[in-house]
N, C-alpha and C positions, 0 to 999 in steps of 0.2 A: 420547602422539607426539609427536615434537617436528614443527614445520611446519617443512617445506623447502620448498615452493613456491609462489606466490603469484599471484594476478591483482591488480592495482587498479586501480580504476575510479573514477575523480577526477574532479572538477567544477572545469575551470579557471575558472567565471566566477565563483565565489566570493571574498573578498575575501584569506582568509589560505589560499587554496591553495596559492600557491608557497612561502609558510614552512613549511604542513605536510606537504607532498609533498616537501619537503626531508629535511625531519626523516625520515620516514617511509623514504627511501630512505636514508638513513645508517643506521638502524637494521638495515634490511632487508641493505644492504651489509656491514656489520660483522659480521653472523650469518650470512653466506653462503647466504641463501636465494636462489634462484630466484624472478626476476619477469619478468610480463608488465603493461604498462601500457596500459590504454586511458581515451579520456577520455569522458566521456557527452554525447548527443547535445543541442544547445538545444532549447527548447520549438518544436514547426513545424508542420505540415502532414504528415497521416500519421505522427508521431513512433512511431504504436504501432506500423507494419506496418517503419520503418526502423529498428528497435532489432533489431541483427544478433544471430542465433544464436550464443551462444559456445559452447554446451557441449561444443563438440569440444577446449576448453582442458582439458588435465588442470592440477587445482591440489587442494592439500588446503586452502585457506581463499580466500577471496574478500573482500577489501578495498574498502569503497564508503567512498569519502572526499568528504564534500560534507555533503550533509543528508540529510531524510528522503525525497524526490526522488531523490536518486543512487542509495538502498539500492534504491528502488522498479527501477530500470532494472537495478541489479544482479538482482534477482529474478527479472524478466521474461527478462534474458537467458540466466542460468542453470537458469530452470526446471524442475525436474524432473532435477536433478543431484547434487543431496544434496549440493553442495559449500555449507557453512558460510558464510554471509555475514558478515563484523565490519562495524559501521559507524562511520567517526569522523567526528565533527560540527564541521563549519565551516559549517552552517548558521543556523537560526534555532531551532525546538524543539527538532526531534530526539530523538522519541519512542520512536524504535526504531536508534536509533544507542547507542553503548556507551561511545566513548572520546572527550571532548572536546580539539579539535585542538589546545590547547595541553599537551595533556600523552600526547603521543605519544611522547616519549623514554621517560618513565618507566613506561609500562603496554605498550607490546609487546614486549618481554620475556617477558614472562609470558604475553602471547599465544601469542608461538611459541614457549612450553613450552607450549602446549596449554592452559594454566590460565583456562577458559574453560570456559559450561557455551551448551548449546543448547535455543532456546525456537523448538518445532515450530510453526508459525502457520499456522493454518489459509488456505486462496487461492479466491478463487470462479472457476467455467468459467460463459462466456454464451454460449448459442446462440441468435442470431438467424435465426426462421423466417417464411414468408411470401415471400421472392425466390427467386429460380431456384437459387440455390446459398447454402445455409446460411452463414452470417458467424457466424465462432468466435471470443471472444474467452476474456481470463485478465485474473486483478486479483488483489493482495494486500490492497489496501484496500475497493477496492469497486468497483460495475458499477452503474450511472445511465441512467434517460432523464431527459433534459433540452429543456426548449422550444426553446433555440439562440436560432436569428435570428428563429424565431417572436415576434411580438411582442404573443403574448394568451399566458394562461394553457392551460394544456394539461389534457385529461381523461385519466386515467391508472386502467386497470379492473385489477386486482389479484388472483390468485387465489396459495393457498398449496397445494401441493399439488394435489387436484381439487375443494378446496374454493374457492366467491368470497373476497375478503376483504373489499372496497370499491370504491368507484369515488371516485378523488381529483380535485382541481381543483387545480391547483398550476404550480412553476414546474419543479419534477420529483421523479424519487421514486429514494431510494439505497438500494441494497443492501448494506450493508458488511459484512467479516467485524467481530473483535475489535479485530485491531490495526487496522483502518480505523474504528474509532468512534470515536479520539481526531483524525480528519480532516474530512474535508465533514460528516459526520453531523451531529459533535458542534458544529459552527458551526453547520448546521440544525437544532438542539435536540438533537439525540440522547441515548441515553444513553452513560457511558464504561462498557465492558467490559472485564473481566480477562482477557489472550490466554487459559489457562487455561479458558474456558467455550466448550464445544461448542454455539456460537449462532451465529443470525444476527441482524441488526437491519434493518427497512424504515426508513426518515425519509423522510417529505414534505419539500419544501422548498417553504417559504413557501404553505400549504396554503388555499386560501381559507378552509374549514371549521377552526376552531380547535377541534373536538373531534378530528381528525387528529393522532393521536399517535404516534409511536414502537413498534414494535410487535417484541419479540423473541421469535424462534422458533429451535426446535432446529434445529442444522445441517444434521440429515438430510432436513429440508424442501425441497423445490424451489418456485421463485415465478415465477410467471407474468404478465408483463405488457404490456399492449396500450393503444395510442390510442384514445380514443373516437373514434368517428366524426363525421365535421365539425370535430374537431380540430386539424384541420392538423399538418405534418409534427412532429419530434424528431429530438432527438441523441442516439444510445447511445454513455456514455462508459464506458473501464474504468480506473482510475487516476489518471483528471482526463484522458485522452488520449482523441481522440476514435476512434472505431469507424468507424461507419455513423451515415446518414440512415437515420431511420424513420419511418413510415408508418402510418395505421391499419388497412393490412392486414398487419404485421408484429408477429410474436409473440415476446419476449425471455422467455427460459427460462435462471433463472439456478441455479446449484447447487453443491455444495461442491466444489472440485477434489480429484481425487485427488493431487495435487501436493501436499505442505506445502510451506513456506520453513523450513527450519532459519535462523536466526539467531543468532550467538555476542553473549553477554554476557560481562563482567568477572564473578565470583561474587556481589559485594556490591553489585552492579546489579540493582534489582528493581523490577517494575512501578508498582508503589505509590510507592516513592521518587523515581520517573522525575514521579509525576504533581505530587506536591507538590513537585517541585523548577520544572518545567516551569510550573504554573498559580498557581505562587507562594502553596500551600497553608501559610500558616505556623502554622494551626494555636494562634495565640496567642488567648488571652482573655483579659478582667480580672474577675474574683468579687470582688464587693463580697458 
């Protein structure tokens, strides 16, 4: 199937956005592809609620031109649509983007001929109970509680299904998908997980108890988190965006979402190659 209609979401704040956007438009115009261009929203308060739903836009492909954050915005705005998302990287690391910005002219013809593979990525559904009306959230990378403006460590009780896991004293607690394992969870000391695995990972942030380590569990499990009494308030976030303030009366339940995210990659791009490139794993050893 040849790609005939695309939605392009571009992050104009990136250094090479103008040149990359111009190169992309040249290719799309030459191939007579119908286009709708949308700009990303900058970091701001209530960003999660300001991300307009774009599922009414019909397209064969969504092109996210920026970095991983741009692709995350695209995933939120097209959640559940089933439209593949292709990432063009003009950001920093780019674990979930497929094409470097300086290779748009060479590679986009292949993409428009549907010469790509789809990686179906696990996402998360978050529900916060304890208020008059439950607060719902969704994430491709991670859902978490952090202490936010609270100047002290917070106490978090965690359960897996109906079983108690443990109580943490920490700066926060992350529940990440395999895609999100290379984001905040990795920075907090969590493991790198192949996106082909049907698992989730729980990672504490700066835990006071050094034996509190990451835990990998089946993606069919639900994770329940709540702040300890006397712990003060915290902040619930999804994919780095503030969702709502939480108190010890709040209960956060994280489950695997029914909406998976189809991410498009060139056939030769693979997860392990991306790791080696982005994390500078040269594999060079000197043997004596």
